[in-house]
Every structure is written in C-alpha cells, then in structure tokens.
C-alpha positions as CSV (number, residue, x, y, z in Angstrom):
1,M,65.2,130.4,135.0
2,A,68.5,130.9,133.1
3,A,70.0,127.9,135.4
4,D,67.3,125.8,134.6
5,L,67.8,125.8,131.0
6,T,71.2,125.0,130.8
7,G,70.4,122.1,133.2
8,I,67.8,120.9,131.0
9,R,70.2,121.3,128.1
10,A,72.8,119.9,129.5
11,Y,70.7,116.5,130.6
12,E,69.6,116.8,126.8
13,I,73.2,116.6,125.8
14,A,74.0,113.6,127.9
15,Q,70.7,111.7,126.6
16,A,71.6,112.4,123.0
17,A,75.4,111.3,123.9
18,S,74.2,108.1,125.8
19,Q,71.9,107.1,122.6
20,G,75.0,107.7,120.3
21,A,77.1,105.2,122.3
22,A,74.2,102.8,122.1
23,G,73.7,102.8,118.5
24,S,77.6,102.9,118.4
25,N,77.7,99.7,120.5
26,Q,75.1,98.4,118.1
27,A,77.0,98.7,115.3
28,T,79.7,97.1,116.7
29,E,78.1,94.1,117.5
30,T,76.6,94.1,114.3
31,A,80.0,94.5,112.6
32,G,81.4,91.9,115.3
33,Q,78.6,89.6,114.0
34,K,79.1,89.9,110.7
35,F,83.1,88.9,111.3
36,T,82.3,86.0,113.1
37,E,80.5,84.7,110.6
38,M,82.6,85.3,108.0
39,V,85.3,83.5,109.9
40,Q,83.1,80.5,110.9
41,G,82.2,79.7,107.1
42,A,86.0,80.2,105.9
43,L,86.6,77.7,108.8
44,E,83.7,75.4,107.6
45,S,84.8,75.9,104.1
46,T,88.1,74.5,104.8
47,N,87.2,71.7,107.1
48,A,84.6,70.7,104.0
49,S,87.8,70.7,101.6
50,L,90.1,68.8,103.7
51,V,87.2,66.3,104.5
52,Q,86.8,65.9,100.8
53,A,90.8,65.3,100.4
54,E,91.0,62.7,102.6
55,Q,87.6,61.0,101.3
56,L,89.6,61.2,98.2
57,T,92.9,60.0,99.5
58,A,91.2,57.0,100.7
59,S,89.1,56.0,97.8
60,A,92.4,56.2,95.6
61,A,94.0,54.2,97.9
62,I,91.8,51.4,97.0
63,G,91.9,52.2,93.4
64,E,88.4,54.1,92.8
65,T,90.0,57.4,92.4
66,E,92.5,58.7,89.9
67,L,95.7,60.3,91.8
68,V,95.2,63.8,89.5
69,D,91.9,64.2,91.7
70,V,93.6,63.4,94.9
71,V,96.7,65.8,94.4
72,T,94.2,68.6,92.9
73,A,92.4,68.3,95.9
74,V,95.3,68.3,98.4
75,A,96.6,71.5,96.9
76,A,93.7,73.2,97.1
77,A,93.2,71.9,101.0
78,E,96.3,72.9,101.6
79,V,95.9,76.8,99.8
80,Q,92.6,77.4,101.7
81,L,94.5,76.1,105.3
82,E,97.3,78.4,104.7
83,T,95.0,81.3,104.2
84,V,93.0,80.5,107.4
85,M,96.2,80.5,109.2
86,A,97.8,83.8,107.3
87,V,94.2,85.7,108.4
88,R,94.6,84.0,112.1
89,D,98.6,85.5,112.2
90,E,96.7,88.7,111.0
91,V,94.4,89.0,113.8
92,I,97.0,88.1,116.4
93,R,99.1,90.8,115.3
94,A,96.4,93.5,115.3
95,Y,95.2,92.1,118.6
96,N,98.7,92.4,120.0
97,D,99.2,95.9,118.5
98,I,95.8,97.0,119.6
99,L,97.2,96.1,123.5
100,K,100.1,97.9,123.2
101,M,98.4,101.1,122.1
102,P,98.4,104.0,125.1
103,I,95.1,104.4,126.6
C-alpha cells in the first residue's frame, strides 16, 4: 500500500512538473512574441523615417521643400537607423554569449 502511495505521489509530482514546464514555455513564447513585435515596430518606424527623408530630399531637389526640413528628416532617420543597428549588435552579442555558455 505504501509503495502504491509513493508511486501515485511520484506521478503527481511529474504531472505538476510537466504542467509547470508547459506554463514556462507559454510565458517564453509570449515574451518572444512581444519582443518580435517591438523589433518589428522599430524597424517599421525606421523605414518610415527613411522613406520620409527620401521624399523630402526629392521634393527639395525640385524646390518644393526647404533644405532645413530635409536636413532635420535625414538626421532623425540617421539616429533611428543607428539605434536599430546598435540594438541588432547587442542582440547578436548576447546570442554569441549564450552559445559560449556551458551546458
């Protein structure tokens, strides 16, 4: 009888652990999705800034836009692009650090 209770208890512990692992996987997936959405939003915003700067440059070439507006738009796009590149470099560096970790 005691052996049966020990087996049942071991089964309950294994079930709880597997449910905990499933919950952990779901939390990881949710965090991964949020991170993906954040990165995608940053890339879209940067792309929009670059497109706007390009459009202002083209309109300045034909005399429709002031040069100050073009310089401001290009500077803002440059700052956003540098930020995205810095984040990319840090993500790559973190990934490489994780690969170097002992298992």
